[in-house]
N, C-alpha and C positions, 0 to 999 in steps of 0.2 A: 356300902362305900367302895370308890374305885382305888385299886392298889397302885394307880399311877400317880406320882406326886404332883400337886398343881398349887398355884397361888391364885385366891379370888380377889378381885378387885370389883368395885362398884362404880357404876357410871349413871348419871342422871340422864345422859343423852342415849343411852343404850336402849334399843327397843325390843332386842332378844338376847339370848345367852349366846356368848361367842367364846370360842376356844381358840387359841393361837400357841404355837410353837415357836419359842424365840431362837435366835442364832445359836445359843448356847444348850438348846435341847432343852431348856425349862418350859414348863406347861403354864400358861396363865389363862383363866376364865373371867372374862368380863360379864357382870350380872346386871339387869337393869335395877333400878333403885328399889323396886318392891319386889323382885323374884326371891323365892325362898332359897336358903343356902343350899338345900339338897339338890336343886337344880343344877348345880355345878357338878356334883358328883355324878348325877345322871348323864349330863353331857360329856364329860370325861369317859364315862363308861362306855357310852354309845359310839363315840368317835375314837377309841383306843387304836382300832386298826390303822386310822388315817394318822393319828399321832406317832405309831411306831413307824409307818412309812416316811413321815415327815423327818423324823428322827435319823433314819437311815440315809435318806437323800442328804441331809446336813452333814453326815458323817462322811459321805462320798465326796460331797464337794469340795470338804475341807483337806480330804486326802489328796485330791486332784490339783489344787492349788498349792503348789510346792513353794514354800516361803523359807527362806534361810534363815535359821535362828539368830537373834541378834540384828535383824534387819527390818527395815518397813518399806513398802513400795510408796512411790511417789511418780507423778505423772513424768514418764520417759525415763526413770532412772529407778535405781534402788538405792535407799539410804541405811547407812550402817549406824546403829545406836553406840555411844560411847559414854558409859556412866561417868558421871564426874562428883566426886563428894562436895557437899555443900551447895551444890547447884539447885534452885528451884524453878528456873524458867528454862525452855528448851531453846537452844540456840544452834542455827545451822552454819556447818563451816564446810563448804564445797559438799561432798558426798556423805558427809559425816555429821550427825546429830549428838550434840552435847546434852545428855538427858540427867535428871537427879538420879541418885542411886536408889534401890528399892523398886517399888511400884511406881514407874514412870509413866503409866497410863493416862492419869488426869492431866499432868503436864503436857504429855504429847497430843491429847485431844485439844486442849487450849491452842497449843501450836498450829496443828492442823485447821483448826476454826479460822485462826488468822492468815495461814496460807492458801485456804480455799477462796477466800475473797480475792486475793491477790492472784491466783490462778484463773478463777472464774470469770471475774469481771472482764479482762482483755477479750477472752474468748466471746463473751455475750456481747460486749461491744462491736466486736467483728461480725458476728453473726447477724445481729440487727441491721449492721450497715450495709452487708451484702443482700439482706432481704428488703431493706428501704422501709424499715419500721423502727419502733422506739419501745423502750420499757420503761417502767416507773418504779424503780428502786430494786435493790438487790439484797436479799436476806440469807444468811447462811444458818442452817439448822441442822440437828442430828437426830432426824427420825429413825427408827429402826426398819420401817418397811416403805417408806415413801423417799423417792430420790430427788424429785423436783416438782415445782409447780407453777403455773402461770395464772394468776387472777384475771378477772374480767377487766380490771383497771390498769393492767399491764405490770402488776407487781410479781417479781421473780423470787423464787426461792429454790435454793439447792442445797443439797446434803454434803457436809464436809467429807462423808465417807466416800464419795465419788474420787477423791483423791488418792484412794488405795486401790481404785480399778484402772485396767489399761488406759492409756490415754485416748485412744480411739473412742472407748466406751464414754468417757468423760465428755469428749466432743459430740458424741452423738446424742447424749442427754441434753446439752446445750442447745443444740439444733431442733431438736423435739419440742423445747419449751419455746423457742422462738418462733416455731411454726404455729404454736397456739396464739401467738399475738395475731394471727390472721383467722385461724379457724380454731375456735375454743373446745369443739368437741373432737371425737375419733370418727368422725364420719369418713367415708372413702375419700372425700376431697382433702380431708386431712393426711390420709395415708398416702395419697398421691403427691401431695405437696412435698411431704418428709422424704418420699422416694426420690423426687426431683433434686433434693438437696444432700441426701445421704443414701446413695444406692445401697449400700451395705448395711442398713439400719437393723434388718432382722437378725443378723449375725451378732451384733451388739447388745440388742434387746435381750436375745437368747443368752448371751454372757450372764447379764444380770439377773435374769431368772435363775439361772443354774448356779451362779457362783455369789450372787448378791450377799447371801449369809455369810461369806468368809470375809467381807469387807468390814473388819474391826480389828482394832489393835491388840 
């Protein structure tokens, strides 16, 4: 047995054993439907060095992103949390967020999901207008590892957690997905198109790779 704690989940779509380390350091093992339970322990034991490196990287990223206690990031500014007894929904008043007392994270996430549509939709509309393209619907999601997507039908999806990133990073992700309306893959043609629209995209992409794990409430 592995001495690294982990949680097992089954997936009918999984074709192989997959080990992941979540942003909080928790280890998850995804098993194909018919894989034996012992395969999870074997995978964790084999990947223990990688798991430990991943956890150290998450800790370093968290220490490098200095967030003032009692505040949350928002595009272009920092908002201060003000607990208010009896409150159930988050309400913004300037740079102050009135939040429920106790664990306000569920209410905060609901507020960020609503705010994400209001922040991303005009950015997306402006980007497609500049590109001379169009998209087919906008969905706000909350995946842990995927920041955005563009389907072959032009349906756009963005992660609300992007509102916790620097504004330039949010704008980069929007432009990235708009480029996919013209080039669906990540071929040299796609990267050349992205470079023409966001010359500093490598810096923003690198920020997400290094600090994306910190984008949580």
